[in-house]
C-alpha positions in Angstrom: -0.1 -0.2 0.1 1.3 3.4 -0.9 -0.3 4.9 2.3 2.4 2.8 4.6 6.0 2.7 3.9 7.2 -0.7 4.7 9.8 -1.2 7.1 13.5 -1.5 5.2 16.2 -4.0 6.2 19.7 -2.1 7.1 21.6 -5.1 6.8 21.8 -5.6 3.1 25.4 -5.2 2.5 26.4 -7.3 5.4 28.9 -9.9 4.4 30.5 -13.1 5.7 33.2 -11.3 7.4 32.8 -10.3 11.0 34.0 -6.5 10.1 32.8 -4.0 12.4 31.4 -1.0 11.0 32.6 1.1 13.8 35.7 0.5 13.6 36.1 0.6 10.0 34.3 4.2 10.1 36.6 5.1 13.1 39.9 3.9 10.6 38.7 6.0 7.8 38.4 8.9 9.9 42.1 8.6 11.6 43.2 8.2 8.1 41.2 11.3 6.5 42.4 13.5 9.8 46.0 12.3 9.0 46.1 13.5 6.0 44.1 16.7 7.1 46.7 17.4 9.2 49.4 16.9 6.8 48.0 19.3 4.4 47.6 21.7 6.7 51.4 21.8 7.9 52.6 21.8 4.0 50.1 24.5 3.4 51.5 26.4 6.1 54.9 25.5 5.7 55.0 26.8 1.9 53.9 30.2 3.0 56.2 30.3 5.6 59.2 29.3 4.1 58.6 32.4 2.1 58.4 34.8 4.8 61.9 35.8 6.0 62.8 35.7 2.3 60.4 38.1 1.2 61.7 40.8 3.6 65.5 40.3 2.4 64.1 40.5 -1.4 62.2 43.8 -0.7 65.3 45.3 1.4 67.3 44.4 -1.9 64.7 45.8 -4.4 64.1 48.9 -2.2 68.2 49.5 -2.0 68.1 48.8 1.7 65.4 51.6 2.7 63.9 49.7 5.6 61.3 52.4 6.1 60.1 51.6 2.6 60.0 47.9 3.0 58.2 48.4 6.3 55.3 50.2 4.5 55.2 47.7 1.7 55.0 44.9 4.5 52.3 46.8 6.1 50.2 47.4 3.2 50.5 43.7 2.4 49.5 42.6 5.8 46.2 45.0 5.3 45.6 43.8 1.7 45.7 40.1 3.4 43.1 40.8 6.1 40.9 42.7 3.5 40.9 39.6 1.3 40.5 37.1 3.9 37.7 38.8 5.3 35.9 39.6 1.8 36.0 35.8 0.5 35.9 33.4 3.2 32.3 33.6 3.9 31.5 33.1 0.1 34.5 30.3 -0.3 33.0 28.3 3.3 29.5 28.4 1.2 31.3 27.3 -2.6 32.8 24.3 -0.4 29.7 23.2 1.1 28.0 22.9 -2.6 31.3 22.1 -4.6 33.5 20.2 -1.9 36.4 20.6 0.3 39.0 19.0 -2.1 39.1 21.4 -4.9 39.9 24.5 -2.4 42.1 22.6 -0.7 44.3 21.9 -3.9 43.9 25.5 -5.1 46.3 26.7 -2.6 49.1 24.5 -4.0 47.8 25.0 -7.2 48.4 28.8 -7.1 51.1 29.0 -5.0 53.4 27.0 -7.7 53.5 29.5 -10.3 53.6 32.2 -7.9 56.3 31.5 -5.9 58.2 30.3 -9.4 57.5 33.7 -10.7 58.7 35.3 -8.0 61.3 33.4 -7.8 62.3 34.8 -11.1 61.1 38.0 -11.3 61.3 39.3 -7.2 60.0 42.6 -8.1 57.7 44.9 -5.5 54.7 44.0 -7.5 55.5 40.5 -7.6 56.2 40.0 -4.3 52.9 41.8 -3.3 51.0 39.5 -5.6 52.7 36.7 -4.1 52.3 37.8 -0.6 48.4 38.9 -0.9 47.5 35.7 -3.0 49.6 33.3 -1.6 48.7 34.2 2.3 44.9 34.8 1.3 44.7 30.9 -0.2 46.8 29.3 2.9 44.3 30.8 4.8 41.3 29.7 2.7 42.7 26.3 1.2 44.5 25.5 4.8 42.9 26.5 8.2 39.6 27.6 6.5 39.2 24.0 4.6 41.1 22.4 7.7 38.5 23.4 10.1 35.7 22.5 7.7 36.9 19.0 6.9 37.4 18.2 10.6 33.6 19.6 11.4 32.7 17.0 8.9 34.6 14.1 10.7 33.9 14.8 14.1 31.5 17.1 16.5 31.9 18.3 20.1 34.3 17.6 22.0 35.9 15.3 19.6 35.9 18.3 16.9 37.8 20.5 19.5 40.5 17.9 19.8 40.8 17.6 16.5 41.5 21.5 16.4 44.1 20.9 18.8 45.8 18.4 16.7 45.5 20.9 13.8 47.0 23.7 16.3 49.9 21.1 16.3 50.3 21.2 13.2 50.5 24.5 12.7 53.1 25.0 15.5 55.1 22.3 14.1 55.1 24.5 10.8 56.2 27.4 12.8 59.3 26.0 14.6 60.4 23.9 11.1 59.9 26.1 8.2 61.7 29.1 9.5 64.6 26.7 10.2 64.3 25.1 6.7 64.4 28.7 5.1 67.1 29.7 7.1 69.4 26.6 5.9 68.4 27.4 2.2 69.0 30.8 2.5 72.5 30.2 3.6 75.0 32.3 5.9 73.3 35.7 6.2 70.6 35.1 4.2 72.4 35.6 1.0 70.1 33.5 -1.7 66.5 34.2 -0.8 65.3 33.1 -4.1 66.4 29.5 -3.0 63.5 29.4 -0.6 61.2 30.5 -3.6 62.4 27.5 -5.4 62.1 24.9 -2.3 58.6 26.7 -1.9 57.5 25.5 -5.5 58.9 22.4 -5.1 56.8 21.7 -2.0 53.8 23.0 -3.8 54.1 20.9 -6.9 54.7 17.9 -4.4 51.5 18.6 -2.2 49.5 19.4 -5.8 50.6 16.1 -6.8 50.5 13.7 -4.0 47.1 15.9 -2.5 45.2 15.0 -5.8 45.6 11.4 -5.2 45.5 10.9 -1.6 43.1 13.6 -0.2 39.5 12.4 0.4 36.4 14.5 0.2 34.7 15.0 3.6 31.5 16.7 2.9 29.6 13.6 2.4 26.1 15.5 2.4 27.4 17.2 -0.7 28.0 13.4 -2.3 24.5 11.9 -1.1 22.8 15.7 -2.1 21.0 15.3 -6.0 22.0 17.9 -8.2 19.7 21.2 -7.9 18.3 20.7 -11.5 17.4 16.8 -10.4 16.1 17.9 -7.3 13.8 20.3 -9.0 12.3 18.0 -11.5 11.6 15.3 -9.1 10.0 17.9 -6.8 7.9 19.4 -9.7 6.4 16.3 -10.7 5.4 15.1 -7.8 4.0 18.7 -5.8 0.4 19.1 -6.2 -1.2 22.3 -4.9 -3.9 21.4 -2.5 -3.1 23.7 0.4 -6.7 24.8 -0.1 -8.0 21.2 0.6 -6.0 20.6 3.8 -2.4 19.1 2.3 0.5 21.0 2.9 3.1 21.0 0.7 6.1 22.1 2.7 9.3 23.1 0.2 9.1 23.5 -3.3 12.2 22.8 -5.4 14.4 25.6 -6.0 18.5 26.3 -7.2 20.3 25.3 -4.1 23.8 26.6 -6.0 25.6 29.2 -3.5 26.1 32.8 -4.2 28.6 35.1 -3.1 27.8 36.2 0.3 27.9 39.9 1.7 31.1 40.2 3.8 28.7 41.5 6.6 27.1 38.2 6.9 28.9 37.1 9.9 27.0 39.6 11.6 24.4 36.4 11.9 26.0 35.0 14.5 25.0 37.5 16.8 21.3 38.0 15.8 20.3 34.6 15.3 19.3 33.2 19.1 20.7 33.8 22.6 22.5 30.6 22.4 24.3 31.5 19.4 24.9 34.6 20.3 26.6 33.7 23.2 29.0 31.5 21.9 29.2 33.9 19.3 30.9 36.3 22.0 32.7 34.0 23.4 34.8 33.8 20.1 35.1 37.3 19.6 36.6 37.5 23.4 39.2 34.8 22.3 40.0 36.2 18.4 41.0 39.5 20.1 43.7 37.8 22.4 45.0 35.7 19.4 48.4 34.6 19.5 49.2 36.8 16.3 48.4 39.8 17.9 49.9 38.6 21.5 53.0 37.9 19.6 53.1 41.1 17.9 52.8 43.1 21.4 55.4 40.9 23.2 58.3 41.6 20.5 57.5 45.2 20.8 58.0 45.0 24.6 60.8 42.5 24.2 62.8 45.5 22.1 62.0 48.0 24.6 63.9 45.6 26.9 66.8 45.2 25.0 66.0 41.6 23.7 68.2 41.2 20.8 66.8 39.5 17.3 68.4 36.2 18.2 66.8 35.8 21.3 63.3 37.0 20.0 63.2 34.4 17.0 64.2 31.7 19.4 61.2 32.8 21.7 59.0 33.0 18.4 60.0 29.4 17.9 59.2 28.3 20.9 56.3 29.9 21.1 55.1 27.5 17.9 56.8 24.9 20.0 54.3 25.6 22.8 51.5 25.5 20.6 52.5 22.1 19.1 52.6 21.0 23.0 49.8 21.7 23.7 47.5 20.8 20.7 48.8 17.6 21.6 47.8 17.2 25.2 44.5 19.4 24.4 42.4 15.7 23.6 43.4 14.0 26.7 42.8 17.3 28.9 39.3 16.9 27.1 38.3 13.7 27.9 39.9 14.0 31.6 38.0 17.5 32.4 35.1 18.2 30.0 34.4 21.2 27.8 33.8 23.7 30.4 36.9 22.7 32.5 38.6 22.6 29.9 38.2 26.4 28.7 38.5 27.6 32.1 42.1 26.2 32.6 42.4 27.9 29.4 41.4 31.2 30.7 43.5 30.7 34.0 46.6 30.1 32.4 46.1 32.8 29.6 45.4 35.3 32.7 48.5 34.0 34.3 50.8 34.2 31.3 49.6 38.0 30.6 50.1 39.0 34.1 53.6 37.5 33.6 54.4 39.7 30.5 53.5 42.3 32.7 56.3 41.6 35.0 58.5 40.9 31.9 58.9 37.4 32.5 58.2 36.7 29.0 59.8 32.8 29.1 57.7 31.9 32.1 54.3 33.4 30.3 55.2 31.3 27.5 55.2 28.2 29.3 51.7 29.0 30.7 50.7 29.3 27.3 51.3 25.8 26.5 47.8 25.6 27.6 46.5 29.0 27.2 46.9 29.3 23.4 43.9 26.4 23.2 41.5 28.5 24.4 39.7 29.4 21.0 38.9 25.6 20.6 35.8 25.0 22.5 34.3 28.1 21.3 35.3 27.4 18.2 33.4 24.1 18.4 30.5 25.4 19.8 30.2 28.3 17.6 30.3 25.6 14.4 27.8 23.4 16.0 25.2 25.9 17.0 25.7 28.4 13.7 24.7 24.6 11.4 21.9 24.0 13.7 20.5 27.2 13.6 21.1 28.4 10.8 20.7 25.3 8.8 23.4 26.3 6.5 26.9 24.2 6.0 30.0 24.0 7.9 31.9 25.3 5.7 29.8 28.8 5.4 30.1 28.7 9.2 34.0 28.5 9.2 34.2 31.2 6.4 32.3 33.7 9.1 34.5 32.2 11.4 37.5 33.7 9.5 35.5 37.1 9.0 34.8 37.7 12.5 38.7 36.7 13.3 39.4 39.1 10.6 37.8 41.6 12.0 38.3 41.1 15.8 42.4 41.0 15.0 42.1 44.1 13.2 40.2 46.2 16.0 42.5 44.0 18.6 45.6 45.4 17.1 44.5 48.9 17.4 43.4 48.6 20.8 46.3 46.7 21.9 48.4 50.1 20.1 46.2 52.7 22.1 46.8 50.9 25.1 50.9 50.4 24.6 50.6 54.1 23.9 48.9 55.2 27.0 51.2 52.5 29.0 54.1 54.0 27.6 53.0 57.6 27.9 52.7 56.6 31.9 56.2 54.9 31.8 54.8 51.2 32.2 54.8 50.0 29.0 54.3 46.2 30.5 51.4 47.5 31.7 49.6 47.2 28.2 49.0 43.5 29.3 46.5 44.2 31.4 44.0 44.7 28.3 44.7 41.0 27.3 44.3 39.9 30.8 41.0 42.1 31.1 39.4 40.6 28.1 40.1 36.7 29.4 38.4 37.6 32.6 35.4 38.5 30.7 35.6 35.6 28.6 35.8 33.7 31.8 32.9 35.5 32.9 30.6 34.5 29.6 31.4 31.1 30.0 29.9 30.8 33.1 27.2 32.3 31.9 27.1 29.5 28.5 27.3 27.2 31.3 24.2 28.4 33.1 21.9 28.7 30.4 22.7 25.4 29.2 21.7 23.8 32.5 18.5 25.7 32.7 17.9 24.7 29.3 18.7 21.1 30.0 16.2 21.3 32.8 13.6 22.3 31.1 13.9 20.0 28.4 14.0 17.0 30.8 10.6 18.4 32.4 9.0 18.7 29.0 9.9 15.0 28.2 7.9 13.7 31.2 4.8 15.1 30.3 1.9 13.6 28.3 0.4 15.8 26.0 -3.5 16.0 25.8 -5.2 16.8 22.8 -8.1 19.5 22.5 -10.4 16.8 21.9 -9.3 14.4 24.5 -7.0 11.9 23.0 -3.9 11.7 25.2 -0.1 10.9 23.4 2.7 10.1 25.8 6.2 9.9 24.6 6.3 6.6 26.2 3.6 5.1 24.0 4.2 2.4 22.0 4.7 3.0 18.1 6.0 6.7 19.4 9.7 7.6 18.0 12.0 11.0 18.5 13.7 11.5 15.6 16.3 15.0 15.1 16.0 16.1 11.5 19.0 18.6 11.3 18.4 21.7 10.1 18.5 23.1 6.2 19.1 25.9 3.9 15.6 28.2 3.6 16.4 27.6 0.0 16.2 23.5 0.3 13.3 22.1 -0.3 11.8 20.0 2.8 10.0 17.9 0.4 7.4 17.0 2.9 3.7 16.7 1.9 1.4 16.7 5.3 -2.7 15.8 5.3 -3.8 18.4 7.9 -7.6 17.0 8.0 -7.1 16.2 11.5 -7.0 19.7 12.9 -4.3 18.0 16.1 -2.4 15.5 14.5 -0.8 15.8 10.9 0.1 13.2 9.0 2.9 12.6 6.2 1.2 11.9 3.0 4.3 12.3 0.6 7.8 12.5 0.7 9.6 14.1 -2.6 12.3 12.3 -4.0 15.4 13.9 -3.8 14.2 16.3 -1.2 16.0 17.2 2.3 13.9 14.5 3.7 14.7 12.1 1.3 18.5 13.0 1.4 18.1 12.8 5.3 16.4 9.5 5.5 19.0 7.8 3.2 21.8 9.0 6.1 19.8 7.6 8.9 19.2 4.0 10.3 15.3 2.4 9.1 14.0 3.4 12.9 15.1 6.8 12.5 13.5 7.8 9.1 10.6 9.9 8.4 8.3 7.8 6.4 4.9 8.4 4.8 2.2 7.8 7.0 3.9 8.7 9.9 1.4 10.8 12.5 3.2 14.0 13.8 2.9 14.2 17.1 5.0 16.9 18.2 7.5 19.5 16.8 9.9 21.2 18.8 7.8 21.1 21.8 4.4 22.0 20.0 1.6 19.4 19.7 -2.1 19.3 19.3 -2.4 21.9 16.4 -1.7 20.9 12.9 -1.5 24.3 11.1 1.0 25.5 14.0 3.2 22.3 13.2 3.1 22.8 9.9 4.0 26.2 9.7 6.8 25.6 12.3 8.2 22.9 9.6 8.4 25.7 7.0 9.2 28.6 9.2 11.8 26.8 11.1 13.6 25.3 8.0 16.7 26.9 9.4 16.9 25.5 12.5 17.2 21.5 13.8 13.8 20.1 14.3 12.9 17.6 17.0 10.0 15.5 15.9 8.1 12.7 18.1 6.0 10.7 15.4 4.0 7.8 15.8 4.6 5.0 13.3 0.9 3.7 11.9 -0.3 0.7 13.0 -3.1 -0.9 10.2 -6.0 -3.0 11.8 -9.6 -4.3 10.6 -13.0 -2.8 11.3 -16.1 -4.8 10.2 -19.0 -2.3 8.7 -22.6 -3.6 8.6 -23.7 -2.4 5.3 -27.4 -3.5 5.5 -27.8 -1.1 8.5 -26.9 1.4 5.8 -30.0 3.8 5.3 -31.1 6.7 3.6 -31.0 10.1 5.7 -31.4 13.7 4.9 -29.0 14.6 7.2 -26.1 17.4 6.4 -22.7 17.1 5.1 -20.5 13.7 5.2 -18.6 12.7 7.9 -15.9 11.4 6.0 -13.7 13.7 4.1 -10.7 13.4 1.7 -8.5 14.8 -0.1 -8.1 14.4 -3.7 -4.4 14.1 -3.6 -4.5 12.0 -0.3 -4.0 8.5 0.8 -7.2 7.7 3.0 -10.7 8.9 4.0 -10.9 10.7 7.1 -13.3 9.8 9.7 -14.9 13.9 11.0 -17.5 13.0 13.0 -18.9 9.4 14.4 -21.9 9.1 16.5 -23.7 6.5 17.8 -21.6 4.0 15.9 -22.7 5.8 12.7 -21.3 7.0 9.8 -23.0 9.6 7.3 -21.5 9.1 3.8 -23.2 10.3 0.5 -26.8 10.1 2.2 -26.4 7.0 3.9 -26.4 6.3 7.9 -23.5 3.5 7.5 -24.0 1.7 11.2 -20.9 0.0 12.7 -21.2 -3.8 13.8 -21.2 -3.8 17.7 -18.7 -6.6 17.5 -16.3 -3.9 16.0 -16.8 -1.3 18.1 -13.0 0.5 17.5 -14.0 3.0 15.1 -13.7 6.0 16.1 -13.6 9.9 15.1 -10.2 10.8 13.6 -9.4 7.5 12.1 -7.9 6.7 8.7 -9.3 4.6 6.1 -6.7 3.1 4.0 -8.4 0.4 2.2 -11.8 -0.6 1.7 -12.4 -4.9 1.3 -8.6 -4.9 0.8 -8.9 -1.8 -2.1 -6.1 0.2 -1.9 -5.3 3.6 -3.7 -5.8 7.1 -3.6 -8.8 8.8 -1.6 -11.0 8.7 -5.1 -10.9 5.5 -5.4 -11.4 4.7 -2.0 -14.4 7.0 -1.9 -15.6 4.5 -5.2 -14.8 1.5 -3.2 -16.5 2.6 -0.2 -19.8 3.3 -2.2 -19.8 0.6 -3.8 -19.8 -1.3 -0.8 -22.5 0.1 0.9 -24.9 0.6 -2.1 -24.4 -3.4 -2.2 -25.5 -3.5 1.3 -23.5 -6.4 2.1 -21.0 -6.5 5.5 -17.4 -4.8 4.2 -14.0 -4.7 6.2 -11.8 -1.5 6.6 -8.4 -1.0 7.2 -7.8 1.8 9.6 -4.9 3.9 10.9 -5.2 5.7 13.9 -3.1 8.3 16.1 -3.4 7.3 19.7 
């Protein structure tokens, strides 16, 4: 029967070998994670290999003019930041649609000709082009895509731990790449072009090996049909029956990504309190990002008389601290949990900044082993909450985070510069570190607010789950009733078709009557086990805590397409009821007791009084031996005849006119 989807087996592909699917999946994820970490290390090294050589070539190009070199470097940094800010949101959205791997390979693909051209023609313009394009693609194809790939593979604390390992890979690059560049350039940096040739060689190797070994992590992209296919399938199965009680949720539309405005990251602060609180915490962490702190520490080290070699050792040690902290973060997360881990990062960061204030830069560096991991949890929280709340891909969310980080770093640089000027004017430049210490204290206060908010939400959720929904017509439905299953439908893009057709004749309990092929729900069903699928025939008992109002529940499905949906469904159970056709008598009563939709899958019993149905001028009496026929029942078969509502009406009418007993197959919401 089309009205009820039969149960499907999940063991079609089970072979004779006793392989554990869980173990196989974990092995696949671990392999892909290692490749992502190697990708990050390689992309970062390609960029860092030419950091100092670029400065040497600029000095040569400007005839040793350090002021002109500094201005050139400053303009390059500003253009890189502006490029990251503009491109990141759109790049993240494109990776959600086209996949992560193409953008990951774009970085070495562009770096290869750039490094070669710069080695052959190291003019200021060429060096600027290499700086802007190379560093922008390093962020886009390296860090941003690595964050997105790990978000595809992991979630929650596991994602935060994976980000810690990504930080470790970045720290290793910070330690190794400058050492390799110094060795390649030779004594006193006499041959800076050699570093560009080595970087080009590494880019070529990365491009060749990555094209074979890197795997696409965006599995939803592979499962989703093309927009043209989805549109044709949805349009072929859609019927405009909203005026007759059928809600068709989700029309086909083109889901191709478009260029995103640069200010879209502000949605992190406007879409609900949960996301706003987490985005504010992440912004505070970005204000005390390691890059900004490193610049401020270098300035104060200069004022304290540190030489170039000592400052270089401290910077390399900072990379080593990030490496060690990233390796330890996963163990600490499993041991103490997300909130305690973040609190520990805040405490060590605060103590590190206070150590810097006392000019104890080496002691502060030791504390930053843990303090530099402060952004792991806040990034993980924002990625999860934004993708759940806004229904956008994780790549786009991470693009927003990159834009937020760029804005925060630009603002923090100005704030720190102002704080340093104010502290220097009072003769205590080290007091400039009171600003990051205060920001970290504010971040800890914000973390405690998030913890209190989450505890309150969890308490309310547990309380609501213990209750019993009582419908207006007296039917009572509990989440513990047999056949009631709780599903979590993930968020979708507002432009993505949901693909559900709902029968809304029952004003309290809508029923799923169609699931369009190629739609969001159809794609979701393909990714979950049979018991977690949303099927034709299911009764929707509750949606995000709302029950008993079919129209409101349908509106909720449509209006909250950009949020995750917590849905309680009752699987349909079919049973038979006998009807005495010989008791059918002519009647002059009003409208029929049985309603239907032309495109529906059942006949709906609107009224039932004194065990009688009014149908086409006949009072049809129910057998006393089968008193189970009730109001709100749905007739899906008459004498084993199934089909659309028109076929069911015809079969029902024929049985009544013959005045012979007949059987009805019934579905009922408890």
